[in-house]
C-alpha positions as CSV (number, residue, x, y, z in Angstrom):
1,M,0.2,-0.2,0.3
2,Y,1.4,3.8,-0.6
3,D,1.0,6.7,1.4
4,I,1.0,10.3,-0.7
5,K,2.7,12.8,1.6
6,L,2.7,15.6,-1.2
7,F,1.4,16.7,-4.3
8,R,3.1,19.7,-5.8
9,L,2.8,21.5,-8.2
10,D,6.3,22.2,-10.4
11,F,8.0,22.7,-14.1
12,R,10.7,21.6,-12.2
13,L,9.5,18.1,-12.0
14,I,12.7,16.5,-9.8
15,H,15.3,19.0,-8.9
16,G,17.5,20.1,-5.9
17,Q,15.4,21.7,-3.7
18,V,12.2,19.4,-4.2
19,I,15.1,16.5,-3.5
20,A,17.0,18.4,-0.6
21,K,14.4,20.0,0.9
22,W,10.2,17.8,0.3
23,F,11.6,14.3,-0.2
24,G,13.8,14.7,2.2
25,Q,11.3,16.1,5.0
26,I,8.7,13.7,3.7
27,R,10.4,10.7,4.4
28,G,10.1,9.8,0.7
29,N,10.6,6.3,-0.8
30,E,9.4,7.2,-4.3
31,I,8.2,9.6,-6.5
32,V,5.7,8.9,-8.8
33,I,5.5,12.5,-11.8
34,V,1.9,12.6,-13.8
35,D,2.1,14.0,-17.1
36,D,0.4,12.9,-20.3
37,D,3.6,14.2,-22.4
38,L,6.2,13.3,-20.5
39,S,4.8,9.4,-19.9
40,K,5.6,8.6,-23.9
41,D,8.9,10.0,-23.8
42,S,11.2,7.4,-21.9
43,F,14.3,9.2,-22.4
44,M,13.1,12.0,-20.6
45,A,11.3,10.1,-18.1
46,S,15.0,8.2,-17.7
47,I,16.5,12.2,-17.1
48,Y,14.2,12.0,-13.7
49,E,14.8,8.6,-12.6
50,M,18.3,9.5,-12.6
51,S,18.1,12.3,-10.8
52,A,16.4,11.3,-7.8
53,P,18.0,9.2,-4.7
54,V,19.1,5.6,-5.4
55,D,17.3,3.8,-2.8
56,S,14.0,5.9,-4.2
57,K,11.8,4.7,-6.7
58,V,10.5,6.7,-9.4
59,H,7.5,6.4,-11.5
60,V,6.1,8.6,-15.1
61,Y,1.9,8.1,-15.8
62,S,0.0,9.6,-17.8
63,V,-3.5,10.8,-15.8
64,E,-5.2,8.1,-16.8
65,D,-3.2,5.4,-15.9
66,A,-2.9,7.7,-12.4
67,V,-5.9,7.1,-11.7
68,K,-6.7,3.6,-13.3
69,K,-3.0,2.6,-11.1
70,V,-4.8,4.7,-7.5
71,E,-8.2,2.9,-8.6
72,D,-7.0,-1.2,-8.6
73,G,-3.9,0.2,-6.1
74,T,-0.9,-0.1,-8.1
75,F,-0.4,3.4,-7.9
76,A,2.8,3.1,-5.6
77,S,4.1,1.0,-2.3
78,G,5.7,3.6,-0.4
79,K,5.9,7.1,1.0
80,V,5.2,9.1,-2.0
81,L,6.0,12.5,-3.4
82,V,3.3,13.2,-6.1
83,L,4.6,15.7,-8.9
84,F,2.3,17.5,-11.5
85,K,4.2,19.8,-14.0
86,S,1.4,21.9,-15.3
87,V,-1.6,23.7,-13.6
88,D,-3.4,21.6,-17.0
89,Q,-1.7,17.9,-15.4
90,V,-3.2,18.8,-12.1
91,Y,-6.6,20.0,-13.5
92,K,-7.2,16.8,-15.9
93,A,-6.3,14.7,-13.2
94,V,-8.9,16.2,-10.4
95,Q,-11.7,16.2,-13.6
96,N,-11.3,12.2,-13.6
97,G,-11.0,11.2,-9.8
98,F,-6.9,11.3,-9.0
99,K,-8.1,13.0,-5.9
100,V,-5.8,15.3,-4.1
101,D,-6.9,16.6,-1.0
102,E,-3.7,19.5,-1.1
103,L,-2.3,20.6,-3.5
104,Q,1.4,22.4,-3.1
105,I,2.3,25.3,-6.0
106,G,6.1,25.3,-5.6
107,G,7.3,26.9,-9.1
108,L,5.3,27.5,-12.1
109,G,8.0,29.8,-14.7
110,S,7.4,33.1,-15.4
111,A,6.2,34.1,-19.5
112,P,5.0,36.4,-21.9
113,G,1.2,37.3,-19.5
114,R,1.6,35.6,-16.2
115,I,2.1,37.6,-13.4
116,N,4.9,36.9,-10.2
117,V,2.1,36.4,-7.2
118,Y,4.5,35.2,-5.2
119,G,8.0,34.9,-5.3
120,P,9.0,32.5,-8.0
121,I,5.8,31.3,-8.9
122,T,3.7,32.8,-11.4
123,L,0.1,32.6,-12.9
124,D,-1.2,33.6,-16.0
125,D,-6.2,33.6,-16.1
126,H,-5.6,30.3,-17.5
127,D,-4.3,29.0,-14.6
128,A,-6.2,30.7,-12.2
129,S,-8.4,29.7,-13.4
130,L,-8.0,26.0,-13.5
131,L,-6.5,26.4,-9.7
132,K,-10.1,28.4,-8.6
133,R,-12.0,25.2,-9.8
134,I,-9.1,22.7,-8.2
135,S,-9.9,24.9,-5.2
136,D,-13.5,25.2,-4.6
137,Q,-13.4,21.0,-5.7
138,G,-12.8,20.8,-1.8
139,T,-8.4,20.7,-2.1
140,N,-6.6,23.1,-0.3
141,V,-4.0,24.9,-2.2
142,Y,-1.5,26.4,-1.0
143,L,1.6,28.0,-2.6
144,Q,5.4,27.5,-1.2
145,Q,8.4,27.0,-2.2
146,V,10.5,25.7,0.4
147,P,9.7,24.3,3.8
148,E,11.3,27.3,5.9
149,E,9.1,29.9,4.1
150,A,5.0,30.2,5.3
151,K,2.9,29.3,3.1
152,M,0.4,31.7,1.0
153,S,-3.1,30.3,0.8
154,F,-3.8,31.1,-3.0
155,S,-7.1,32.9,-1.5
156,K,-4.9,35.7,-1.0
157,V,-3.8,34.6,-4.6
158,L,-6.8,36.0,-5.6
159,E,-7.3,38.8,-3.6
160,K,-3.9,40.6,-3.6
161,F,-4.2,40.2,-7.8
162,N,-6.7,41.1,-10.4
163,F,-6.8,37.8,-12.6
164,N,-9.7,37.5,-15.0
165,L,-11.4,33.9,-13.4
166,N,-14.6,34.1,-16.7
């Protein structure tokens, strides 16, 4: 059986901060990346697998496969860190029945049309709208890069910034 310790949205997926700070803090031994594109790219998936600590397992699933594996109990077998690369993938997973009680947003990079909302975390109207829908469905969404920094609730982000959520 598995125990999901943290759901994190971070476009960088497995990197130093995730491994050194979060994976260690949760005492994880398994990482599951849920991303449709990455699940079809065995070369890039292998790069992420090599980036993980030696004693840990890494799985890369499409959203559809992740939902099926949760349903049949084969999703993982240990203390799990679940990583999503994009808001679209989290939204798709939640809409397809993937239960996410809490979602930590730790890294969403900058691009034209995106607003810096907390440290280097940026959002655009599209991402803000999807995150609001996820939040409205009962997921506690918050922003936090590292354990030492305070969490910022997604509702405060919406209060602070003017997003077009239509």
